[in-house]
N, C-alpha and C positions, 0 to 999 in steps of 0.2 A: 504372421503365426499371429497371432490373436490369443487376450486371452476369449473364459470361454463367457457366459453373462452371468451365469453366477458372482462373479470379481468384481462389483462393482452395484454398488447400490447408489449412487452419485449425490454420498451429502460427505465425501472424501474426510472420514470421520478414523481420526490417529486411533479411534476405541475397539476399530472395524477392524478386524486382519484382511480382509477383503480387496475391502477399501488400500489398506495401504500394500498389499498385494498390487492389484489394478495401479496404483499412481507410481510406483517404483520402478514400474517397467515403462509408462511412461518418462519420467525422470530418467532412467537412465537411456532410453530412447533417444531421448531431446537430446543428449548430453554423452553421444556419441558412440555408446556400449552393446555389445552384442549378447542380449539375455532371449534369443530363440527358442535354445534348450531346456533354460527355465522355465519359461510359458509352455512348452511342449508338455512340462514334467505336468507343471501347475493344473492345465487341460485332463490329464488321470489323475488330479487328487482331487477329496470330497472338500468344496469349501468349507462344508460344514466343519472340518477337523481344524481346530485350533494349531495343536501347536505346528502339525503341517504347514500348515498358510506361510505362519512366524516365522518357521524354519525355510521358506524360499525368500519371503522377506529376508530375513537377515542373509540369505545367498545370493542372493543378488549385489552385493558389496564385493565377490570376486570374480564376476566378472571383466570378461577384458572388451578393454577400447579399440574399436574398430578402424585401420586405419584413416587417416586422412584427414583426423582432425586438428582444425587451424587455429581453434580459438586457446589466449592463455588468458585462465582464469583464477589469482594465486584466492587460497583464504585467509592467511595471515594482514596484519596492516600491514608491519614489516614491506612485504611482498608484491602490498597493493602498492604501494608508495613506489616501489622502484621501477614498478611500468611505467610509473607518469613520470620521472624524468624531474623534475620542477614541478613542486606543486605551487597553489594559485596562491596569491599573495593578500593580504587583506587592504580591507581600506575604512578611511573613517566616516562614521557614522552617525547623521543629525535624526532628528527629533525622531527617537526612536520609541518610546512610548507609547506619543500614537501608532508608531506603525505595528508595533507588538501588541496592542488592544485590537487594533482591525486585524490581523492576520490570526486569532483567537477566534475573533466575531465572522471571518470568514472562512475559515476550516471549519466551525460546525454548520453556518447557516448551511453551505456548501455539500456539507454532508446529510442534513437532511434532505435537502434537494434530492439526492440519487438515492437515498434511502427507499422508495418506494418501489423501485425498481429491480433493486440491488439484485441479480438471476439473474446470471450472466447467457447458461441455460436457453434461458426463456425469455426472457424479457433484451432482445439483441435489439440492433439499432435499427433492421427494421418494421422491428414490431413493437417500439418506442416511438418511431417518426407517425407510425397507423396511429395509433391509441391518440398521439396528442394532435395528430389532425382530426380527428373524430370528436376530441376536446376540442378544438380551437385552441390548441395554444401551442402551434408549431412555430415558427421554434421555441421552444421553452428559455421561456426566462419567468420563471416564477416557482412557485414551488408546484407537482406537479400536481394537477386540477383530479376531481374524483367524480366520474360518472354516476350517476344514477335515472336506472340500471347499470349496469355494466353490462355493455356489449358481449354478445359471446366472442371466443379468444383471448380475452383477457383478464388477468388477477393479480392487481395489486399484493405487495408483500404483508406479511399480517401487520406489521407496524401503521400501514396506510392511513389506521383513525388518528394518529399523534403527528406524522410528516408529511400530510396534505394540504392542499391551497387551504386554508378555512378551517385549518383545525391544528394548526402551530399552535402551542400555548408552553414555551416553554421548547427548549430542545430533549429533541428523545434521547435515551442512554444508547449507546452505539461504539461497541473498540478502539472505532477511527478517533473516538473520542476522551476515551478512557488512556490509552498509552498516552497522549499527548499530556496528561493529568497525570497519571505515573511517573512519567518521563522526570516533569516539573517536578514533583516530590522527589523523586530521585539526584535528581542535580541538591535539589537543597540541602540534601542527607548528606551527599559522597561529593559534591562540588565535580572537579576536575579529576577526582581517583577513582572514578566510578567505571566499577570490572562489570563481566558478562555473571561473575556472580550475584554480585548484591543485584541485578535485577533480576536472576533466578530468587533468591529467599524474596524479593520485595513480590512477586507473582502469587510464590504461595502462602506470603500473608497478605496478600490483601486480595485474590483477583476467586474468582471460581473456576473450577476447573470446565464446568457449563459455560462460560461465557467469553472461554478462548478457543480460537480453529486452528484449522488449521496447522503450519509448521510450529504455532504458539502451541498447541495440545497435546502434539506430539514432543514439544519439550516441555513440555508440562510433566507428561506423565514418565518422562527419561527423570528429571529433577525427585519426581517422587517415587521411583524405583535405585536413586542413591548413583544415579552417573551422573557424571561431573564434564564440566569442557573439557572439553571441544565434543565429547563423545555427544552432548547433550542434542545437538545440531545435525547428529548423523544417524545417531540408531533408530530405527525404525520409524524416519521422517522424511517421506517419498516429497514434501511440499517442502523442502529447506531451501529452492527457490523459489518461491510461492509469495503473493505481495505483503504476506502478514509482519513484516518488514518496513518493508517501504511506508506503511499507515507510520510508524514509530518514530517517523525520522526529522517532525517539523522542530519543536523545540530546542532542541540542539541545535538548527540553525539561528531560531530568535535568538540562545542566549549570546550567540556566534555573530552577533548581526555584523554582518560585515568583510567577514570572514569563511568561507566559504570550506578551507582547509579543514579548519581546527572544526569548524559544528561536523564537516566527514567525518574525523580525527575520535572525533565524541561521539558519533553515533555506532560507530561501529563498535563501540563497546554495548553498546544494546543489541545490532545486529549481531552479532557472532552467538549469541548465547539459544538462538532459535535456527539461523541461517547458514547457509552457505555461499562463496559464487555470488552470480548473480541478486540472490537475494541477500545477500548481505551490499555491493552498489548500488540498489536499488533503495535501500533507507541512510546509506550516505550521498546521490544524486538529489534524493528529494530534504535530506538536509542541507547540503549546498546548494541546492537555490533558493533553499527559504533564504539562506545568508546570501546568497548573492543578492536578489529580491531588493535590500534596506538599500544595494546601494547603485543599482542596475539604471539603464535608460530608456531599457526595452521588454519586452518576456522573453526577446530572441537573446539579449544580452542573458537572461535568466535560465536559459538552458542551456547557452554551449561554455556558460561558468560552471553550473554545476556539474557537465559531462566532462569539464578537467579535474575531476578526483576523481571518474568511469577508468579502468584499467583500459586503454584503448583496444587492446587486442581481443573484447568478451563480445559477449552477445550481447548485452546490453547495451557499451556501446555501441555496435553495429547500430543495432534497432536508432537508435536517439542522432546517429548521423545522418541515416536515412533519412530519420524524417525533418531536417533542418536542411535535407537537399532536396525536398519534397517543393515541386511549383503547383500551381493551378488554386482550385479554392479547395476550403476543407472536407468539401464533399469528397473533392478530389481524393485527397490526402489520408480521407480515413478508407478510400475503398482501396489504395493500395497495400496501408495497413494494415486492413484484414487480413487480405490478398496473402500479405509475408508471413505473418505474425500468426496469424487466427488457428494454426494449430493448437498452439497453447494450452490449456488450461481459461476458463475468463477469470482464473482466480491468481495467473503467473505475473511474474513482475517482469517480466519485457515487452510482450504488447499492452496491457495497461499504461508500461510509462512510456511505449511509444501514443497512446494516443492522451496523454495528459501533455505532453510535449507538444499535439498537433494544437488540441484545445486551448494551451499558450502562446504559441507561434501567430497562431489564426486567432485573436481574442482581440487583436487592435487596442489590445491593455484592458479593455473593458472587461467589469465583475462579472455584468449579467450572459455576457456572453460566451466567456469563455469556462463558465459554469455550466450554462446552457449546452454548450458542445461537447463539453467530455460526457456530461449524462447523456445528450442524446446518442451517444458513439456506444452502451452498450457496456460487457465487462463489470467491470469491477465498479458500479456507478455512483457508492455513496463514499468508498475508501477515495478515488479518482477528483468527482465533485470536493473532498476536504482538500485535497492539494492543491490543485488549481484555486481552491477557495481562496486560502494562505498565501501562497503565491503574490496574487490580483489582491488582494488588503492588504497587502504589505505595498504597494506597489499606487493604490487607490487611495490609504488613508479611512481613515474613519469616515469624513465627509462626505467620503465620493462613493461610501456602501449604497447600496438599494436597500430604504426605507423597508419597502417592502418584504425583506425577507430579513431584516434584522430587529426590526421593532418585536413579532410574536415569538420571538426566544426568549424574549423577559427577561435578558442577563443570567439564565440560567441554565443549567443542563443535567441532567439524569446522570448517574454513574453506578456501574457494578462495580466498583474499587470499593472496599470498606473500609467507611466514615470519609467518603468526597460523593455522595451524594449527592443534588441538589448544589453543586459547586456553583460559586457569582462567576462567568464570565471574569466581568471588570477586574474582578479579586484576583484572576486567575493569571491575569495577563500583569495586572502590579508587582505579584508578588515573581513572573520571569521579570520584567526590567529592573527587579532588587539585582538579580543574580547577572544580569550586563555588563562587562568587564571585571568580572570576578571569578572570573575560570580563565585559567592560565592557559 
């Protein structure tokens, strides 16, 4: 039983009731719930009836889970920790300042590489490959080139005039960059006392609602409406396991360099404002991988140590383990991931985490290879380029980052955060370094 065509605009807008209902049906089914009767009722309801549609969204929470659900996916930090048994231990780090600088540069450059093709329903991996082949740029090892004239069947995203090869002059604005800047500000302000409520207050003070998306926009609306944690993440938020939190974890790893559990534990306070379950785990995993990269000897070790903070009976852990067990070429791995996890939205945590893991595992530690491969994989290309770029930036250090990607950034980045536009990247790195060792 499927929803009628009036229930999705394809924009995933938390302010549009029909989008909420469409995505909530999808989220409920992905987590094992029977919503067929509510779908039948929705198909008898006028999609323009805002009150009736929102009532259906709210009633989804009463759906019963079908028998046979095998996953254990808690939301509370204590319960997450209990599933892990022994949490991973930290290690001593050397040369932290250069690695943190490389992480910021690597993240911001990787984000910009992915931005022109960030539209996973349109820019599939096949379309990306076809375009890059036409442009004589496959495999991707630079910013995406612009073909003039653009061939039929290809349309870059609207940011292309500032994110494509030869056009990058300072980093473009992106939420994958806004959130790390905000995380740094939050840690400077609250330190290890950071709580979800502090994150929410900062969003309302510093972020325009039009520059946050999916789960973050749903949470923002709930904050404005006066709801508190944990309802902020759960009420009318069908995007609560999507990738939004995973893009917010890196700075928690930077400040807890070498200590994946400390990074994951602190990142939880950020994630729990807007996400549940695998959405939370995605941020904890990203933060833990980043922290692990400061002492790891290989990308595989990074992925494995990051996995150690994820509940082992969760769908995210299952997906990452699947990738770790794959053999053959990167292309082979990508095909398997698409077959097993392609049913999720292109902005979901689980499928994107799988291609991030694959890009790292098949990168040979090389920055250009890893970032290029994760962007060529499709789905959330700028978010994944940023995460892979952050990890490989740490593993490589500033001296081994590709000059043709770093120099055009001009050491500055745009930001939608009030008071943080045109931030200096080296300054962000220096401020981050000052927090290392200060957060218990």
